[in-house]
C-alpha positions as CSV (number, residue, x, y, z in Angstrom):
1,M,6.8,-14.7,1.5
2,N,6.1,-15.9,-2.1
3,N,9.1,-15.1,-4.3
4,L,7.4,-16.2,-7.5
5,V,4.5,-14.7,-9.5
6,L,2.9,-16.5,-12.4
7,F,2.2,-14.6,-15.6
8,Q,0.8,-16.4,-18.6
9,D,1.8,-19.7,-17.0
10,K,5.4,-18.6,-16.7
11,K,7.3,-17.9,-13.5
12,V,8.6,-14.5,-12.8
13,R,11.0,-14.3,-9.8
14,R,10.7,-11.4,-7.4
15,I,12.3,-10.3,-4.1
16,W,11.2,-7.9,-1.4
17,N,13.8,-5.3,-0.5
18,E,13.4,-4.2,3.1
19,K,15.7,-1.2,2.6
20,D,13.3,0.7,0.3
21,Q,10.2,-1.4,0.9
22,K,9.7,-2.5,-2.7
23,W,9.3,-5.6,-4.8
24,Y,12.0,-6.2,-7.4
25,F,11.4,-8.4,-10.4
26,S,13.8,-10.4,-12.5
27,I,14.1,-8.5,-15.8
28,I,15.2,-11.7,-17.7
29,D,12.0,-13.4,-16.6
30,V,9.8,-10.5,-17.6
31,V,11.6,-10.2,-21.0
32,E,11.1,-14.0,-21.6
33,V,7.3,-13.6,-21.0
34,L,6.7,-10.5,-23.1
35,A,9.3,-10.7,-25.9
36,G,8.4,-14.3,-26.6
37,T,12.1,-15.2,-27.1
38,D,13.9,-18.4,-26.2
39,R,17.1,-16.3,-25.6
40,P,15.9,-13.7,-23.1
41,R,19.3,-13.0,-21.7
42,K,20.7,-12.0,-25.2
43,Y,17.5,-10.0,-25.9
44,W,17.9,-8.1,-22.6
45,N,21.6,-7.4,-23.2
46,D,20.8,-6.0,-26.7
47,L,17.9,-4.0,-25.3
48,K,20.0,-2.6,-22.5
49,T,22.7,-1.5,-25.0
50,K,20.0,0.1,-27.1
51,L,18.6,2.0,-24.1
52,K,22.0,3.2,-23.1
53,T,22.8,4.4,-26.6
54,E,19.6,6.3,-26.7
55,G,20.5,8.0,-23.4
56,S,17.7,6.4,-21.4
57,E,18.1,6.9,-17.7
58,L,16.3,3.6,-17.1
59,S,19.4,1.6,-18.1
60,E,21.4,3.5,-15.4
61,K,18.9,2.7,-12.7
62,I,18.9,-1.0,-13.2
63,G,20.4,-2.8,-10.2
64,Q,21.3,-6.3,-9.2
65,L,20.1,-8.6,-6.4
66,K,20.8,-12.2,-5.7
67,M,18.1,-14.5,-6.9
68,Q,17.7,-18.3,-6.9
69,S,18.2,-19.9,-10.3
70,S,16.8,-23.2,-11.6
71,D,19.9,-25.0,-10.4
72,G,19.1,-23.9,-6.8
73,K,22.0,-21.5,-6.5
74,F,21.8,-17.8,-6.1
75,Y,23.3,-15.4,-8.7
76,D,23.4,-11.6,-9.2
77,T,20.4,-10.9,-11.3
78,D,19.3,-7.7,-13.1
79,V,16.2,-6.5,-11.3
80,A,13.7,-3.6,-11.6
81,D,11.0,-2.3,-9.4
82,T,7.3,-2.0,-10.5
83,E,7.7,1.5,-12.0
84,Q,10.9,0.5,-13.9
85,I,9.3,-2.7,-15.2
86,L,6.3,-0.7,-16.6
87,R,8.7,1.7,-18.3
88,L,10.7,-1.3,-19.7
89,I,7.6,-2.8,-21.2
90,Q,7.2,0.3,-23.3
91,S,10.5,-0.5,-24.9
92,I,9.7,-4.0,-25.9
93,P,8.2,-4.2,-29.5
94,S,6.1,-7.3,-29.1
95,P,2.3,-8.1,-29.5
96,K,2.4,-9.6,-25.9
97,A,3.5,-6.2,-24.6
98,D,0.8,-4.2,-26.5
99,P,-2.0,-4.8,-23.9
100,F,0.2,-3.4,-21.2
101,K,1.1,-0.4,-23.4
102,R,-2.6,0.3,-24.0
103,W,-3.3,0.0,-20.3
104,L,-0.5,2.4,-19.5
105,A,-1.9,4.9,-22.0
106,K,-5.4,4.6,-20.5
107,V,-4.1,5.0,-16.9
108,G,-2.0,8.1,-18.0
109,Y,-5.1,9.6,-19.7
110,E,-7.2,9.0,-16.6
111,R,-4.5,10.6,-14.4
112,L,-4.5,13.7,-16.5
113,E,-8.3,13.8,-16.2
114,E,-8.0,13.6,-12.4
115,I,-5.5,16.5,-12.3
116,E,-8.1,18.6,-14.2
117,N,-11.0,17.4,-12.1
118,P,-10.0,15.9,-8.6
119,E,-13.5,14.7,-8.0
120,L,-12.9,12.0,-10.7
121,A,-10.1,10.6,-8.6
122,A,-12.4,10.2,-5.5
123,K,-15.2,8.7,-7.7
124,R,-12.8,6.1,-9.2
125,M,-11.4,5.3,-5.8
126,R,-15.0,4.6,-4.5
127,E,-15.7,2.4,-7.6
128,I,-12.5,0.4,-7.0
129,Y,-13.4,-0.3,-3.4
130,K,-17.0,-1.2,-4.5
131,Q,-15.6,-3.7,-7.0
132,K,-13.6,-5.3,-4.2
133,G,-16.7,-5.9,-2.2
134,Y,-16.6,-3.1,0.4
135,S,-19.9,-1.7,1.7
136,D,-20.9,1.9,1.0
137,E,-20.7,2.7,4.7
138,W,-17.1,1.3,5.0
139,I,-16.0,3.2,1.8
140,E,-17.2,6.5,3.2
141,K,-15.2,6.0,6.4
142,R,-12.2,5.0,4.4
143,V,-12.5,8.1,2.2
144,R,-12.9,10.3,5.2
145,G,-9.9,8.7,6.8
146,I,-7.8,9.5,3.8
147,A,-8.8,13.2,4.1
148,V,-7.9,13.2,7.8
149,R,-4.6,11.6,7.1
150,D,-3.8,14.1,4.3
151,E,-4.6,17.0,6.7
152,L,-2.2,15.5,9.3
153,T,0.7,15.0,6.8
154,E,0.2,18.6,5.5
155,E,0.5,19.8,9.0
156,W,3.6,17.8,9.6
157,K,5.1,19.2,6.4
158,K,4.4,22.8,7.5
159,R,6.0,22.1,10.9
160,G,9.3,20.8,9.6
161,V,8.8,17.0,9.9
162,K,10.7,15.1,7.2
163,E,8.8,12.9,5.0
164,H,9.0,9.0,4.8
165,L,11.0,8.0,7.9
166,E,9.9,10.6,10.3
167,Y,6.3,10.3,9.1
168,A,6.5,6.6,9.6
169,I,7.8,7.0,13.2
170,L,5.1,9.5,14.1
171,T,2.4,7.3,12.6
172,S,3.7,4.4,14.6
173,E,3.5,6.4,17.8
174,I,-0.1,7.4,17.1
175,S,-1.0,3.7,16.4
176,K,0.8,2.5,19.5
177,A,-1.0,5.0,21.7
178,T,-4.4,4.3,20.0
179,F,-4.3,0.5,19.7
180,G,-1.3,-0.7,21.7
181,M,0.3,-1.8,18.5
182,T,2.5,-0.3,15.8
183,P,1.3,-0.7,12.2
184,S,3.7,-3.6,11.5
185,E,2.5,-5.3,14.7
186,Y,-1.1,-4.7,13.7
187,K,-0.4,-6.3,10.3
188,H,1.0,-9.3,12.1
189,F,-2.1,-9.3,14.4
190,K,-4.3,-9.4,11.3
191,S,-2.1,-12.0,9.6
192,L,-1.4,-9.8,6.6
193,Q,1.7,-11.5,5.2
194,N,2.1,-9.3,2.1
195,P,4.1,-6.2,3.1
196,K,2.4,-4.2,0.3
197,K,-1.0,-4.8,1.8
198,N,-2.5,-1.5,3.2
199,L,-3.5,-2.1,6.8
200,R,-6.3,0.4,6.7
201,D,-8.0,-1.5,3.8
202,H,-8.3,-4.4,6.2
203,M,-9.7,-2.5,9.2
204,T,-13.2,-2.7,10.4
205,D,-15.5,0.4,10.7
206,L,-14.5,0.9,14.3
207,E,-10.8,0.5,13.7
208,L,-11.0,3.1,11.0
209,I,-13.0,5.5,13.3
210,F,-10.4,5.3,16.1
211,T,-7.5,5.6,13.5
212,M,-9.2,8.8,12.4
213,L,-9.7,10.1,15.9
214,G,-6.0,9.5,16.7
215,E,-4.8,11.4,13.7
216,A,-7.3,14.2,13.9
217,S,-6.4,14.7,17.6
218,T,-2.8,14.8,16.7
219,T,-3.4,17.5,14.1
220,E,-5.4,19.6,16.5
221,I,-2.8,19.3,19.3
222,A,0.1,20.1,16.9
223,K,-1.8,23.2,15.8
224,K,-2.7,24.4,19.3
225,K,0.8,23.8,20.7
226,E,2.4,25.1,17.5
227,S,4.7,22.1,17.5
228,K,7.9,22.5,15.6
229,G,10.3,19.8,14.3
230,F,10.3,16.1,14.9
231,S,10.6,16.0,18.7
232,E,7.7,18.3,19.4
233,N,5.5,16.6,16.9
234,E,6.4,13.3,18.4
235,K,4.9,14.4,21.7
236,A,1.8,15.7,19.9
237,A,1.5,12.3,18.1
238,I,1.7,10.4,21.4
239,E,-0.9,12.8,23.0
240,G,-3.2,12.5,20.0
241,G,-3.0,8.8,20.0
242,T,-3.6,8.7,23.7
243,V,-6.9,10.6,23.2
244,A,-8.1,7.9,20.8
245,G,-6.6,5.1,23.0
246,N,-8.6,6.3,26.1
247,A,-11.8,6.5,24.0
248,R,-11.2,3.0,22.7
249,R,-10.6,1.6,26.2
250,E,-13.8,3.2,27.5
251,L,-15.8,1.8,24.6
252,E,-14.3,-1.6,25.2
253,E,-15.2,-1.5,28.9
254,R,-18.8,-0.4,28.3
255,S,-19.4,-2.7,25.3
256,G,-17.5,-5.7,26.6
257,A,-15.8,-6.2,23.1
258,N,-12.4,-5.4,21.8
259,V,-12.1,-2.8,19.0
260,S,-9.1,-4.4,17.5
261,T,-10.0,-7.6,15.7
262,K,-8.3,-10.1,13.6
263,E,-11.1,-9.8,11.0
264,N,-10.5,-7.9,7.8
265,Y,-12.8,-6.9,5.0
266,K,-12.7,-10.3,3.3
267,E,-14.2,-11.9,6.3
268,L,-16.7,-9.2,7.2
269,P,-19.4,-10.0,4.6
270,E,-19.5,-13.6,5.8
271,S,-19.5,-12.4,9.4
272,K,-22.3,-9.9,8.8
273,T,-24.4,-12.6,7.0
274,R,-23.8,-14.9,9.9
275,N,-24.8,-12.2,12.5
276,K,-27.9,-11.3,10.4
277,K,-29.0,-15.0,10.4
278,I,-28.5,-15.3,14.1
279,S,-30.5,-12.1,14.6
280,T,-33.3,-13.4,12.4
281,D,-33.4,-16.7,14.2
282,D,-33.7,-14.9,17.5
283,K,-36.8,-13.3,16.4
284,K,-38.5,-16.5,15.4
């Protein structure tokens, strides 16, 4: 896992924290890049004191993790997650930080627009996927899958399932029954090394369809059985995933091809072009 990111030709150290599943960045490195100072440690100490004096809660949330220094040794280093870094940038009076501040203002304005008109959020999401090279057909399935997922999590919430950990366990059960793999195993199967990568963004059309079937089936079973709490909803998740798993196996048997594939969206355009060429050649 790459523990360095480059920004304006300068290295910013980062570390992945398994406990809360977040990237943490070295504040000293970020300050050196944005403040344009050759004494980033002093700059950060002064800024931290200023934030504390102003009563900013940000200064209280800053933690420390061991990071490797230029001498090869590991030292306790002040770190911040992505949200905290973005908040910190707003406190740095520097021309280099201004583009980030303008971007944050733009994103904030767009978010307020989306609250007033949720259709804008869906439109912008489609535009982002389009810019990344996804097909219109794939985007529609992905958007529909998000709606199916939201319906499931709302059902879990109403039925007393606790967010985060219990949601993750139930999702894992559905995936295991549908594909024979947990989400983390599926990521490994697709060679997705970055833990922040969204597995569903790297699924093929069929993988998305069976993911939707497993989650939609789970929602319906939980409703019909009026499942309460984690244990009952875990059984519903396994049953819902089994419905999708049985359908997947039947399709594989009839088609002679596996639904689960190591391909992801980056490889699909090349694959489709290759298949189209073969099909055209066959007609000649």
